[in-house]
C-alpha positions, 0 to 999 in steps of 0.5 A: 403704564407709560413712562410719564405715568411712572415718573409721576409715581416716583415723584409722589413716592420717593421710596419707590425712587430708592427702589428703582435706583437699587434695582438698577444697581442690581441690574448693573451688577448683573451685567457686571457678573452674569452677562459676561458668561454669555460672551465668555467663550466667544472672547476666550477662543478669539472668535470675537474681540471683547469690544465687539462681544460686549456690543453684541451682548447689549444688542441681543440682551435687548432683543431677548427681553423684547421678544421673550416678553411678547412670547411669554412673560411667565418668568416675570410672574414667577419672580413676583411670587417668590415671597408674600409682601403683605403690609402697608405700602411703605413697609413693602417698599422698604422690604424690597429695598432691603432685599436689593441691598442684600443682593448688591453686597453678595454679588459685589463680594463674589465679583471681587473674588472673580467667582461667577455667582448666580444673580438669579438665585441671589435675586430669589433669595434676597426677595424671599429673605426680605418677605420673611423679615416683613411677614415671618414664615408667612412670607413663604406662603402661597409661593409653592409653585414658584419655588418648585419652578426654581427647583426645576431650574436648578435640575435643568441647569446642572444635570440636563445642562451637563448631560446635553452638552456632553452628548452633543459634543460626542455627536458633533465630534463623530459627525465631523471626524473626517472633515478638513480641520482648516475648513471646520475651524473656519465654520465653527469660528463663525458658528460661535458668534451665532452661539454667543449671540444666542446666549446673549439673547437668552440672558436678556430673555431670562435675567431681563424678565426677572429684574423687570419683575422686581420693578413691576412688583414694587410698582404694584404696591402703589399701583395694583393695576400694573398686575393684570387680571390673570396675574401677569404683568404687561411690560412696557417697552421703555422698561425693556430698553432701560434694563438692556442699557443698564445691563450692557453698561455693567458688562462693559465695566467689569466683565473681563474678570468673569470671562477669564474665570468661565472661558479660560480658567475652568477649561480651555475650549476651542471654537467648536467646543465653545459653539457647542456650550453656547448652543446647548445652554441657550436651547435649555434656557429657551425652553425653560423660559417658555414655561416660566422656569427661572434658570441661572444663566451662570449655572447653565453656561458653566455646566455646559462648559463642564460637559463639553470639557468632560466629553474630551477628557475628564481631566480637561476641566479644572475641578478646583475652579468648579469646586469654588463655583459650586460652593458659591452657588450652594451658599447663595441661597442661605447667604443672600437670603440671610442678608436680605432678612437682616437688612430688611429687619434693620431698615424696617426698624429704622424707617 
């Protein structure tokens, strides 16, 4: 699907244009609230300036979207199967619109309080809530594997993320126990830039594919050929570029508040610890992306930081900040799902 053809679809169906604008707003907010997690430790440990880190995040977000799309776009297919949108095209597009509005409301409130909410879980919940508003409990029908993948993602981003970073910290501390501290600090200062780039890359690989899945799902209501015979999407390059630019714009606008919460308030990290948290988180994200498991980059990065901090000393982590974050994560599914459901019912009644 080339750009000119897609613009033609927008001209024929104005409601699709509304969907595109709302999805773009959600991507912007994702850059606002989620993407800063990828560069939080680089900035907080002064390995990079905020401006340089944002530029790096934009570049590697795009590379993550592009390269992972070529390797495996199964995350996109998983997101498109989070709910059944049976009905006429107009109702389908209205429901998707409502789901996006619910996500915007939830994410903006979380950003206002400086809490790094999961846009991935908000996206999943908003879509599911809108599908239920459209088709009742049948909105969940046929999505068992997709929801199972979401459950796997939660386990990976909590238990495995924490444990992997905790163990990696112990190992690296042992390996470098006799190293010259000045030389080690110089090494990890440079290594952390690599770690931050890898996190930005995997943020694009995970979240970029998720939001492109919503773009293409909405388009498939009008043009079913967007979905291939094997049930997967062929993602156009222009869409990758567009999502990366919008995400990067969001990061540059409002990222520092989240950077402060993740990189400074929760636990104070040195450059070695920042490197470990970035590498362990991005490694988990990479393998999950290969098999189509949608993982919250916020969860993954945050639990990796917790693991690194706990390996040094359990009390190094400010567990009050962690408690606020976990509460937001727990409330995201029912809260954003309910927002999507109620707004979808309202929109279907009005329009």
